[in-house]
C-alpha positions in Angstrom: 0.2 0.2 0.0 1.3 3.5 -0.5 2.2 6.2 2.1 -0.5 7.8 3.5 -1.8 10.6 2.1 -0.7 9.2 -1.4 1.3 11.2 -3.6 -2.0 12.3 -5.4 -3.8 13.0 -2.6 -1.3 15.5 -1.4 -1.1 16.9 -4.8 -4.8 17.6 -4.8 -4.9 18.8 -1.4 -2.2 21.5 -2.5 -3.8 22.5 -5.7 -6.8 23.4 -3.8 -5.0 25.3 -1.1 -3.3 27.6 -3.5 -6.8 28.3 -5.2 -8.1 28.9 -1.4 -5.7 30.9 0.1 -5.5 32.8 -3.6 -8.6 34.2 -3.8 -7.7 37.2 -4.1 -5.2 36.4 -6.7 -7.8 35.2 -8.0 -9.7 38.5 -7.2 -6.9 39.9 -7.9 -8.7 40.9 -11.2 -11.7 42.4 -9.5 -10.4 43.0 -5.8 -8.1 46.5 -5.1 -7.9 47.8 -9.0 -10.2 49.7 -10.9 -12.2 48.1 -13.6 -14.3 50.7 -15.3 -15.3 54.7 -14.3 -16.1 53.8 -10.4 -18.4 53.0 -7.6 -21.3 54.0 -7.4 -22.3 57.2 -4.3 -22.2 56.6 -0.9 -25.9 54.6 0.5 -27.5 57.5 2.0 -30.1 54.7 3.6 -29.7 51.0 4.4 -27.2 49.2 6.4 -23.9 51.1 6.2 -25.5 54.7 5.5 -23.1 56.9 4.3 -21.0 54.3 3.3 -19.5 53.8 -0.1 -19.3 50.4 -1.6 -15.4 50.5 -1.2 -15.7 51.9 2.2 -18.2 48.7 3.4 -15.6 46.1 1.2 -12.9 47.2 3.0 -14.3 48.1 6.7 -15.0 44.2 6.2 -11.5 43.6 5.3 -9.9 45.2 7.9 -12.5 43.4 10.5 -11.9 39.9 9.4 -8.4 39.6 8.9 -8.2 40.4 12.8 -10.5 37.1 13.5 -8.4 34.9 15.8 -10.1 31.9 14.4 -13.2 31.1 12.1 -15.2 28.3 10.5 -14.2 28.1 6.9 -16.7 26.4 3.5 -15.5 26.5 0.6 -15.9 24.9 -2.7 -14.0 25.4 -5.3 -12.8 23.5 -9.5 -9.5 23.2 -10.2 -8.1 21.6 -13.0 -8.2 17.9 -10.8 -11.6 18.3 -10.2 -13.9 19.8 -7.5 -12.5 20.2 -4.2 -15.0 21.1 -0.8 -14.0 21.9 2.1 -15.5 22.3 5.7 -12.6 23.4 8.4 -12.5 25.8 11.9 -9.0 27.2 11.8 -7.8 29.4 14.2 -4.0 31.9 13.9 -2.4 29.2 16.6 -2.5 26.4 13.1 -4.9 23.8 15.2 -8.1 22.6 13.0 -10.6 20.2 12.8 -13.2 19.0 9.7 -13.2 17.8 6.2 -11.4 17.6 2.7 -13.6 16.4 -0.5 -11.5 16.0 -2.9 -12.7 15.1 -6.0 -13.9 11.8 -7.1 -11.2 10.8 -4.9 -13.4 10.6 -1.6 -13.1 12.6 1.5 -10.5 13.3 4.5 -11.1 14.5 8.1 -8.8 16.1 9.7 -7.4 16.6 13.2 -4.3 19.4 14.0 -3.2 20.1 17.2 -0.1 21.8 18.0 2.6 19.7 15.6 0.4 16.6 14.9 -2.0 16.1 12.6 -4.4 12.9 12.3 -6.2 12.1 8.9 -9.0 9.7 8.9 -9.8 8.6 5.3 -13.5 6.9 3.9 -13.7 3.7 1.9 -13.8 6.0 -1.4 -10.4 7.6 -0.4 -8.9 4.5 0.7 -10.1 2.9 -2.5 -9.0 5.3 -4.5 -5.8 5.3 -3.3 -5.2 1.1 -4.0 -6.1 1.3 -7.7 -4.4 -1.1 -9.7 -3.6 -3.8 -6.5 -4.8 -6.8 -5.9 -8.8 -6.9 -4.5 -6.6 -9.0 -1.0 -4.0 -6.0 -1.1 -7.2 -3.3 -1.6 -9.2 -5.0 1.3 -5.8 -5.6 3.6 -5.6 -1.3 3.6 -9.8 -1.3 4.5 -9.2 -3.7 7.3 -6.5 -1.7 8.5 -7.2 1.7 7.7 -11.0 2.4 7.2 -12.6 4.3 10.3 -9.0 4.5 11.8 -6.7 7.5 12.4 -3.4 8.0 10.7 -1.1 10.6 12.9 1.8 12.5 12.1 4.1 15.4 12.4 2.2 18.3 11.1 6.2 18.8 9.1 6.4 15.6 8.1 6.0 14.7 4.4 3.0 12.7 3.8 1.3 15.3 6.3 2.4 19.1 5.7 0.7 19.5 2.3 -3.2 18.7 3.8 -1.4 20.3 7.3 -1.2 23.4 5.6 -5.1 23.9 5.0 -4.6 24.4 8.4 -2.9 28.1 8.1 -5.7 30.6 9.1 -3.7 33.3 7.4 -2.7 31.4 4.1 -7.1 32.1 4.0 -7.4 35.9 4.4 -3.4 37.0 3.4 -5.2 37.8 -0.5 -7.8 40.3 1.0 -6.2 43.5 1.2 -8.5 46.5 2.2 -7.4 49.1 -1.1 -10.5 48.3 -3.2 -11.5 50.9 -5.0 -14.7 49.8 -7.4 -17.2 47.5 -5.4 -20.7 48.6 -6.6 -23.3 47.8 -3.8 -25.8 45.4 -5.2 -28.9 45.5 -2.7 -29.1 43.3 0.0 -29.3 39.7 1.1 -28.6 36.8 4.3 -25.7 34.2 4.7 -27.4 31.6 6.9 -30.1 33.6 8.5 -27.9 36.4 9.0 -28.5 40.1 6.5 -25.7 41.1 4.6 -24.9 44.0 2.6 -24.0 42.4 -1.3 -20.7 44.2 -2.7 -20.5 43.5 -6.4 -17.2 43.8 -9.1 -16.4 42.2 -12.7 -13.6 42.0 -14.0 -11.9 41.0 -17.0 -14.7 37.9 -17.6 -14.5 37.1 -13.5 -17.7 38.4 -11.0 -17.2 38.8 -7.5 -19.5 38.9 -4.9 -19.1 40.0 -1.2 -21.6 39.8 1.5 -20.9 41.9 4.3 -22.4 41.8 7.6 -25.4 44.3 7.7 -25.8 44.1 11.6 -23.1 43.6 14.5 -19.4 43.3 13.8 -19.0 44.3 10.2 -17.3 40.6 9.1 -17.0 39.5 5.5 -19.4 36.6 5.7 -19.1 35.0 1.7 -16.9 35.6 -1.2 -17.6 34.1 -4.3 -16.1 33.8 -7.9 -17.1 32.9 -11.1 -16.6 33.2 -14.8 -13.2 32.3 -14.9 -10.8 29.0 -14.7 -11.1 28.3 -11.0 -14.5 29.2 -9.6 -14.8 29.7 -5.8 -17.3 30.0 -3.4 -16.3 30.8 0.6 -18.2 31.7 3.5 -17.0 32.1 6.8 -18.4 32.3 10.3 -18.4 31.0 14.0 -15.9 33.7 14.6 -13.0 33.8 17.6 -14.8 30.9 18.9 -12.6 27.6 20.0 -11.8 25.6 17.8 -12.9 21.4 18.7 -9.8 19.9 17.9 -10.0 16.4 20.0 -7.4 13.8 20.1 -8.5 10.7 18.8 -8.5 8.0 21.4 -5.7 6.0 21.3 -7.6 2.5 20.1 -8.4 4.2 17.1 -4.9 5.6 15.9 -2.8 3.5 14.1 0.9 2.8 13.5 2.4 2.8 10.1 5.4 2.9 11.7 
């Protein structure tokens, strides 16, 4: 059986991380660049009265980047296929959640301190034993299905997946320098009222949702029309990440 996580899994993970962490690189077109004649005048009514589209978005970016932890849900399409994730991440590098990699399957991920725990579903394990005999595949399933694999965060087999636990990598691309965002009405994200802001650049369209009440966090960001569309939702700001070390009996020692 190949090392866990296998090379292909690491490749997919790294590809999706690059996409996720560079969403403002994807949005580098829209966000922060002049893409036309400028934004609409400041709103005289509704949430954030007196603030223009860029002022609302820049306020949200500044506030969101100060968060010490966030729950992040994202969906994107890479050259290797669709990737989805649902992770709680903090600035210490701890995280917990799941990553769905295209047709490969699902990986559960827990990182606490410098240790990473990974658990693979049957689809993932079978996809990584493709070409093996049925006996070899069954042996891998018997050993790993329902169990956790433990590794160092900087270990060769885990370091790419561990990068999903870097909160800064998801937020660093956002810069509070927008000049062209336009208000596009109001909406909701998971029941929370939002102000909608939109921009277009070179065939791509970016949409941001900013909380209309309370702390002006960025709650959702979407890019459509490009080669790698992405949809990211942010919630549970500054809440403890629910990391829990698996029970010893549920950990497989691959050494």
